[in-house]
N, C-alpha and C positions, 0 to 999 in steps of 0.2 A: 491546606489541602492534603489529605492522606490517601494512600492507595492501598488496596487490599487485593489478595489473590482471589480469583474466581473459584478456587477450590477450598479456600478458607483455612488452610493448614500452615500458612506462612505468616510471619510477623508483618504488620503494616509498615509502609515505608513512605517517605516524602517523594517529591518529584525527582530529586537527584537519585534516590535509591531505585525508583522505577526505571529511570533513564538508563542506568548502568546494569540492570538486571536481565532484560530480555524476559525469558520465562521466570516465574516465581520459583522459589526453591521446592514447592510442592508440585511443580509441573503445570500450574495454572497460569493465567495471564493477569497482569495487574490492571485494575480499574479504579476510578475514583470512588472513595467511600460514599460520597454524596455528589450528585450532579447539581450545579447551580441552576436555579429557575429564573429565566429571563422575563422581565416584565414587558408589557406592550411598549412602555416608554423607552426601555433599553433597546428593543428592536428598532423603534423609530430612530433613535440616536445612531445605531449602527448602520442604518440603511444607506447612508451617504458615504460610508467609508470605502476606501480602496481595498483591494485584496490584502496587501500587506497590513493595512490598518486593522482589518478584521482578525488577522493572525495575531497581532499584538494584543488586542482586547481579549481574545480567547486564551492566549497564553498567560496573561496576567491572572486570569481567573483560576487557572489550573496549576501554575507554578508557584505564585505568591511572591510578593516583593521582598520577603525576608530571604529568599534563596537567590533571586536575580532581581535587583532593584529595577524600577521601571525604566530609567534612562538607559541602563546597561542592556535590558531586554530589547528596547527599541533599536539600539545600535546593532545587536546581534542579528535581528530579523532584517534590518536594512542591508547588513553585510551579506546575509544569506541569499537575498534576492538581487544582489548587485550585478551578477553576470547573466541575468535572464535576457532573452532576445527581445521581449516586448515590454514597452514602458509600463503597461498595466499589470505585468507579471502573468495574470490570468485574463483571458479575453473572451467575451461572448460574441459569437457570429450569429446574427439573425438572418435565417434563410427563408426560402419560400414556404408557404402554407403552415406557418407557425412553428417551424423547425428551429429550435434554439440549441446551438452546439457550444458548450463551454470548454474552451481550449485550455487544458491544464498542462500543456506540453512545451511551453516556451523556455524551459531550462536548457542547460548545456547539452544534456543527452537526449533531449526531445521527448521526455516522458514525464507524466505527472509525479513520478517518484522523486524528481529533482526538487519539488516544492517542499515536501516534508523532510527529505534527507538533508537538504542544504541547511534547514533550521536545526535539525537534530545534531548535525555535525558542529554547528556553532555553539549549541548548548554543551556538547561534549568538551570542546576546546575550553570553554569558560570554566567548567568545573575541574578539568584535568590541570589547567595552569595553576589553579588555586591549590590543588592537591599535590602538585609536582609529581604526577604519576603518568604511567603509560598503560594503554589498554590494547587488547587485540580483538578486533571485530571479526566475527565469522558469519558469512552470509551464504545462504543457498538461494539460487536464482533461477527463474524460468526464462529470464531474458533481460528485463529492464531494471530490476532491483540492483543487480550486481553492478551494472555500469553506473547507475546514479550513486550508489554507495561509494564505489571507488572514486568517482569524481569529487564527492563531498569531502574525502579525507586524504586523497593522494598527496604525497610530499609532506604531510604534517609530521612533526617530530614525535608527538606523543600518542599517535594512533597507528597500529598496524592493521592491515585488513587482509583476510583470506576469503576468496570467493570460490564457490563450487558451482559450475555451470553444466547443464546437460549437453554434452558434446553432440553437435549435429542437430539438436532440437531447437536452438535459438536461430534467429535469422543471422545471415552473415554479418550484417552491420552490428547487431547486438553483440555478437561474439567479438568482433574487432574492437568495439568500444571498450571491452574488458581486457583483451589480450595484448593490445598495443600500449598499455600503460606499463612502463618499465621502471617506475619509481621503486626505491629500496623497500618501502613499507607496504608494497602490494604483492600478493601471491595469488595466482589464478590456477584452479584445477579444472580440467575437462573431464567430466565423469561419463563413463559408458552406462548411462541410465537416465531415467526421466526425473522431473522435479521432485516428485514424492520420494523416489529412491535415494536421491542425494540428500534429502532431509534426514534420513535415518542415522548416518554417522554424526551429523551435527547434533541431533537430539541425544545420541549416545555420549558424546563428549560433554554436553551441558548437563547431563545427568550425574556426572562425576563432580560433585560439589567441591571437593578439595582441589581438584585440578582447575576448575573454573576460578576459584578464589586465588590460587597460587599464581595463575597467569592473567588475572584480570580480564576474563573473557566476557564478551557481550555480543549481542546480535543487533543488526539494523533492519532485519526483516520486520514485517508489520506486526510481529508479536510485540515489538517495542512500543510502549504507550506513547512516546513522543511523536511517532509517525501518525498514530490515530488522532492525537490531539490537533496536529496541524491540518490533517485532512478534514476535520469538522468544518474548517473555514470554507471548503468547496461548497458545502450545502448552504451555508449562510449567504455566500456570494451569489450562488445560483438563485436562491429565493429572492434576494433584493433586486437582482437584475431582471427577474421575470414576473414578479408579483405585479398585478395591474395597479393597485393602490393600497397604501397602508392606512388610509382613512376609513376603510370598510370595517364593519363590525359583524361577526368576528373577522380577524385578519384572513384574507383570501388564501386558499391553499395553492401550492405549486407542486407539480409532479416532477420528481427528480429520477431520471433513469440512470442506473449505476451498473456499467459493465464491470464485472469483477471475477477474480479467481479465488484468492485467499480470503476475500470478504472484509478486507481492511476499510475500504471506502464505504462499504455497507454498514459496518459497525460504527464508523464515524457519523453516517447519516442517522442511525438509530439513536445515537447519543444526542445529536442536534435536535431530533424529534422530541426526546425526553426533556430537553432543556426548554422546550416551548416553541420551537420553530415549526410552523404549520406546513410541513412538507409531506407529500405522499411518496413513498419509496417504491421503485420498481427495480428489481435486480434482473439484469440481463446477462445470460451466460451462453457459451457455445455448446457443442454437443456433449461436453463433459458437464453433466447436468445435476450433480449432487445437490447444488443449492436450489435448483428448480424443483427437484423431487422432494426436498425437505419442506419447502414452503407449500407446495401443492398437496402433498400426501403425508407429510411427517416422516418420510423415508430418508434418514440420514445414514446412508450406507454406501460403501465403495462399490463401483462397477468393477468388472473383471479386469479392465485395463484402461489406461489413459489413452484417449483418442488424439491423434495429431491433427490440428486444425490450422486454418489461416491465422486465427487469433491465438497465437502460440503462448502468450503470457497467461492465458487463462486455461491452459492445458494442465489442470490441477485436479486432483481427486480429494484432497484434504483441505477444506477451507477453514483453517484453524481459528480465524477470528469469529466463527460461529459460536465458539465457547463464550466470548464476551456477550454475544447477543442472547444466548440462552440464559446467562446470568442476569442480564438486564431484565428480560421478560419474565423471569421466574421471581422477580421482586428481590434481587440480590441474594438469592438462596444458594449459598456455596455448597451446602450438603447435596442438594438436588443436582447442581451443576457437576460436582465431583463424581457422583454416581453415574450420570449420563456419559461423561467423557471417559471415565475408566471403562465402562462397558464398551464404548466405541473403540477405544484403544485395544481392548482385549479381543473383541469379535469382529471389528471393522464393520459393524452393522448396528443400527439403532433405530427403533421406532419411537418417535417423540410421544410423550404423554399427551393425552387429548387436550388438556387445558393449555399446555405450552404451545402445542401446534395451533390451537385456536388463536392465541395471542400473536404468534408469529405471522400467520396468514392474514391477521387483521392489520399488522404493522407494515407488511411488505408484500407486494404483488411480484410475480416472476414470469420470465419467458425464457425458453431455450431456442437458440438459433442455429440452423444448419450452416455448413460451409458454403453450400450453394447460395443460401439467402444472404450470407455475408458479402459475397462478390457481387450479387445482384443489387444489393443495397448501395455498395460503393459506386457501381455503374449508374444507378438511378440518381444518387446525389450529385454526381458529376453532370449528368444530362440536365438536371433541373436547376442546378446552382453553380456549375463550374467550380465545385468545391470537392477536394480530395479528402476522403476519410481514411484513417487507418482501419484495419480489420476489427480492432477492438471497439473503436468508436462506432463502426458499422453495426455491431451487435446491438448497441443502444438505439441507434437510429432506425434500425429495422422494426423495433417495437413502435416507434413513432409512426412509421409508415403503416404498420398493421392497424393502428388505431384510426388514423386519418382515412385510410381506404374504407374502413367499416363505418366511417362517419360517426364514430363513438363520441358523445359529448364528454369533455374532460376539462380539468383546470389547465392553465398554462403549463407547458411541459419544458424541461430542460434536460438535454442529453449530455452526460459527461463524456468528454473526449480525452482518454488517458494518454494517447501518444500521437505523434505526428505520422502522417502517411509516409514521410521521407524514410522512416526506419523499416518499412515493409514493402520494398519494391517488388518482391515476388508476388505478393497479394495484389498489388496495384496492377501488375501485368495480367494476372489471372482474371482480373475484372475487366480486362480489355482496355485499360487506361495507360497513360504514359507517366511513369514516375518523375517526380521533381525532387532532385537530390541536391541539398546544400553543399557548398565547396568543402566545408570541414568534414563532412561525412565521406565524400569522394576521396579526400586525402588519406583516410584510414587504410585504403587499399595498398598504399606505398609505404606503410610503416612497419618496422620490425615488431614481431610478436613474441610473447613468452607465455607458455601454458604447460602445466605438468599433467600428463594423463593419469586418470584413475580408472584402470581397466577392470572388467569383470574378473573375479578371482583374486584381485588385490584386496588387502585388508584396509578398507577406506578409513575406518575409525583410527587405525594405527597411523596411517599416512597423515591424517588431519592433525592428530596429537603431535606427531613429529614436526610438522610445519609450524604449529603454534609454539612449540618449545624453541625451534630455530629462530623464529621471528622475534620472540620475546628476548632471547639471549642476545640477539644482534642489537637490540635497543637498550640493554642494561648499561652499556657504556655511556649512552647519552643520558639516561635517567637512572641514577643509583637507586632511587625508590620505586623503580618501575614495577617490581614484584613485591612491593611492601604490602 
């Protein structure tokens, strides 16, 4: 399996190369050169697998046994999921009136990002031990990615991690999950800016190819292909849990409602579709609606400002994984994709070509949900099911309520739930409900914190470069080949 850049100007790489790259050298994102096509027989065989079993089958297809032999891969994935709170790892709650909620949040930090990041960290360790090398991971976060990334690599000898969080724009719990980790290989910066603003110094650092190579830099944001690969398993698991019967001809469709910000889960769903999984995708966003506008009208352009909402992890203006979707839908045309993305980066505004927009709106439906509707949905789900939704999950469930209230005929539907309500007590209170907080989250309040401010007026790119150099120098004593 080979990977190519969506912009077509970088050499192709294998899975190991894509894993360690983040952005491709030409600024694009790595995608498989070809997607495996799954037969009806394969889907039948996979339909009885557990969630970890599905991850293993998908990873074998996209990594290849010559890079990670099957037995090793199985061990890595079992280890990745060993600390999850639920024995199934991912659990489907079947609620009233056909509401199916796929709980993706049973990892250590109570977010779906634990699923892909725990696996990605295992893959990293596997290759780094073989290389006898050290890498420095740089992550920008709107809340959950940072804590899950830190959790996946904290205390490891051959990985250092630097996280930039938007100070005051995460929930208190999200921030504490990052700032209370005092391990030597972890640095956290609190940035006086939003998620899109803190991405700028990261992109500037990664644009310096010599610096990236010298310090073995990589990212664990959903620009990283390994994240997208593991997230395709959500869609397969959702389908097999909710499809009425696989004996039907053709296979019955299932609607998967994807709440998203950077469109990683959406890209994973589009890939699953292209592999032959009969799912209908609905993207659900908050009032930061660039994805909704793109799907409805072909308007891929920035708003004047990011709006602060209860679904804070989705308070994003630049859904960078749309580049992967544009590439897929344009027939892997890197020239078209490069021209589109370069125009967007230059002008922050793009009107999709008519044919690409037609394909996009045919592959994905969309909805944008207000803050008021988020809290109303949380309250309604509690009244009807005694079930607490996080605000991001409520964005997806509100679409379900819209459809059922209109009595719209539809296939079985599965709403992805990306985080636990326990992480968002402020939103739970705003919905008139009582938060339920696990003991390990309550304990965060009493821990020491460490966080370096990045203030307006500071040179954020210089500060980030300095931190990378400092962290890398610290680990050179442990790994003489760290900067090889």
